[in-house]
N, C-alpha and C positions, 0 to 999 in steps of 0.2 A: 116064830118071831113075835115078840110082843111090841106093842106100840108104846112109846114114852108119853107120859102125861104132861110134859112141859111143852109150851107152844113152840112153833117152828121159828127159826131165826128170821125168816122173811116177814112173818107177821109182826114180830117185835120191831124190825126195821121200818116197816110201813107205819106203825103207830108212832114211832120216834120221829120220823120225818113229818108226819101229819101234825104232831104236837109242836115241833119246831116251827113249822109254817104258820100254825095258828098263833103262836107267840109272836112271830115276826109281824104278821098282819095286824094283830092287836096293838103291838107297839107302834106300828106305822100309823094306825088309825088315831092313836092318842098323841104321839110325839112327832109325827112326820110333818113334812112341809104343808100338807093339806089336812092335818089332824085337828083334833078338838082344841088343843092348846093354841095352835096357830090361829084358829078361827076366833078364839077369845081375844087374842092379841089384835087381830084385824078389827074386831068390833070396838075395842077400846080406842084404837087409833082412829077409827072412823068417827067416833063420838068426839074425840079431841079436835079432829080436823073440822067437824061441823061447828064446834064452838069457836074455833079460830076464824072460820068463814063468817060467822055472825059478827065477830068483833071487827073484821076487815070491812064488812058491809056497812056497819055503823060508822066506822071511820070515813069511809067513802061518802056516806050521806052527809056527815058533818062537814067534810071538805067541799062537797058540792054546794052546801048551804053557804059556807063562807065565800066561795067563788061567786055565787049568785049575788050575795050581798055586796060584793065589791065590783060587780060588773057595771057597764055603762047604762044598762036598762034600769037597774035598781041599785042605787048607791046609798049605803048606810054610812052616814057621816061619823057616827060614834065608832063604828068598827074601823073605818078608815083612820080616824084619829088614834085609836088604840094601836093599830098595826104600825102606823108611822112612828109613834112614840117608842114602840118596842124595837123596831128595826133601827131607827136612828139614834135611840137613846136620849131623846129630848124630853124636857119637862118645862112646864110653864113656870113663870116667876112666882106665882102665888101657891105653888105646890111644895110639899115637904117630902123629901126622899128619905126612906128608911132602908138601910142596908143591913 
C-alpha cells in the first residue's frame, strides 16, 4: 500500500479552526468592546469631558465671585445696581434705552 501525498483531513481541520480563531480574536481586539477603536472613542470622550469640566469650573468660579461681591461682608454697589436694574427692568430718568 502506498501513502497518499495529500495532508490528512484532521490536519486541515486543525489549521482551519486555528485560522478561524485567530481571525475572531483579531477582530475582537480591534472592533470589540475592549478593542482599539473603543479605546480611541473613550480617549476622545475623556478629552471632551475634561474640557467640559474646565468650563464648569470656570463658571463656578465666576458665580462664586459674583456671590462674594453681593454678600454682606463685601458689597459691590455697582454690581448690586446692575443686577437690580436687570431683574426689575428699571432705568434712571437720565438714561436712554435702546432696543
